[in-house]
N, C-alpha and C positions, 0 to 999 in steps of 0.2 A: 820472062814477062809476054815472049811472044805468044806463048803457047795459052796464056792464063788468058790475052785477050782474043785468042780464035775459043775457047769454049764460052768467052765472056759476049763477045759479038754475035752470037747466033740472037741473043735473044733480042729482039726489035717488036717494037708494036705489031706486026703481023702475026710473030709467032707467039707472041706473048697471050694471042687471044687464044693461039691452038694448044694452049700450054696443058691445062688445067684437061683438056679432053684425051691430049695425047699421050700426055707423062704419067699424070698424077691418074687417067681411065685406062687406057688403051695399054699401056707400055706398063704400069705396075701391075696392071693384073693377070696381061697373057704373057711378059717376057719376064718380067722379075717376077713376078708370082708372091706381090707383099701389097696387098688391097688396102689404097688408101685410107679408106672408112674404117676398116677391120683394124688395122698395126698403126698406120702413122699417124692417125689424126690424136688414138690413145695415147699413142705415145709424147706426142709433142704437147698435149693440155697436161701431161700426168706428171710432165718436169719444168712447164715452163713457170717462174716466178714474178714478182710484184714488178724487179724493175729489169726490162729485157732487152737484148741484141739479138737481132736475127739476121744471122749473116748467111748472104746468096739467096735471096729473100724471092724469086722468082714473081710471081703475081701477087703476094700474102696471102695465098689461099689457106695456110695454117694460121693464120694471125685473128682470121673473122669474130674466133669465137670465145678470146681469151677475154678475160671476164675487163668491164669497161674503163676497172679503177688502177690498173693495171698500167705499167708506163713503159714504152714501146720504142726501142730503136733502129732502125734500117741500116746495114751495111752491105754494101754489094759496088762491083766493078762499074754494072752496066747501068748505067743511067735510067733506060728504059724501065731496068725491072725494078726498080729504085719507085718511079713515079707511077708506075703500075704499082704496086702495095703501096704507096701511101693514100693513091686513090681509092682501092680497095676497101684498107682500110679504116680511112679518113684519117686526112692529113692534121684535123684538132687533135688528134688521139696519136702522134708520132710525135716524140721529145727532138729524135733527129735522125737527119737522113744523110748519111756520112757514105760518099763514093769513095773507097780507099781499096787498092788490092791488097788483098790477106795477106801475103807474100812477106808485104812489110811491114816493120814494128809500128803498132795501134798508136796514135796521137797519146801524148801523155795525157792530156784532160778525160782518156776513156780509162786510165787504168785503175781498176777495183772501184769501179763505178756499176757491176749489173750484180743481177742474183743471177740471170741466166744466162747463158749463148748460145744461141741450138745453129747447128751446120745441117740443113737438111739437103742431100742429094747436092754437095759441094766437095766433099773432099775427092770423090770419083773423077771429078770435071779437071784438079787439080792435075799440072803434068807433077811425071817423073815416077818412082819407085814411092810407098807408104813411108820408109825413110826420109825419104827425101822433103813430103809432105810434113815429115813432123815441125819442123818451125811454123806450119801454120797454124799447127794447138799451140805449141808455145806462144805468140802472138796473142792468143786467144784467150789464154789464160793468164794474160796478164791483165784484161779488163775484167776479170771475175772475181769478187770479194773473196775472201777466204774462206766463207760457207759456200760460196757460188757452185753451180751446178754447170759442166759442158753436156750438150746430148745431141744428139741427130741419128742421120742415116747416111747410109751411103753403099754404093752397088761393088760387089765382089765379083774379082775375075777369076781369081785363084783358088782351087779347093774345094768349088763349089760346083754346082749340076746345072749348066744353064740347058734352056729348053732350045728347039730352032731357031724360034723368034730371037729367041734373048741371045745366040752367038750371031745371029744376023744382024740385030741392033749395034752387038759390041764389036764386031767387025765394023761395022760402017763408022760408030763414033769413035772409035780410038784411031783409025786408019786419018779422020778428019780433024784430031785433034779436039776434040768434043770432049769425049773422054779419053783416062788414062790411067786405067784401074786393070790391065789383062792381069797384072803380076799383086794385086791387092789383095788380100787373104781375114781372112779373122785374125789370126796369129800376128799378121803385121799391124792389122791397129791395135790390137792388143796391146800388143807393145810400145807402139810409137802413143799412146794414151798412159800408159803407166808410166812412159819416162816421167811427165807432169803430175797425175795425180795419184793418190793412192789405191782410192776404189774406182774402178771401172768393171762393167756391166756391158757386156755385147750379148744380146740374143740373135738368133736369125730365123725369117720368117725369105722363103725361099730364096734368090740369090742376093738378097736386102740384109746387109748387117745396123739394126739398129742398139746404140749407142748411150752411155749414161757415163760421165766423170766428175767423181767429186773429193771432198778435201785433196787441193791443192798443194803440191810440196813447195 
């Protein structure tokens, strides 16, 4: 729990003002080699559905282009992120803003409620190996309808070629507990998702894995 708190508490009103520039702009383009506009935004918009839960909301960047009729719910451990995302999207568009630790089971009222659930840049922040993070996926699965889709993106640490900037950021972030992804690989991600879904697809852009998982078991 402490490590989850360590990664979540990085985001405060000041750092969130820099988030889009540093994380979605500089880091994605130069360190992780996965351009936000070219790869991540299309991945998000392709898979988001009418009743949607966004987990690990950041600044709400990806939610701004969702059709107005979609019903959006937010989940994060960090209240600053929840407030920032709700302001950006428009509080009138947010059905629920839920402060919750994703390592804990979701409240029963959220079970089988969502057509889509997104986890963008969440898994690489969670403590432990991908096998140990698997229960977070299990918790999210409970909130999906039978026809629902889980999708997202995560930065890999194993079996990928990081450049100089990427290696420096990986070392710093892992040492500070912001990331915990040195051993996260495409294979371990696939295996974790396949535990709970029949249909799993992953593609890599740079060192980022973009994933979708459907037909929950």
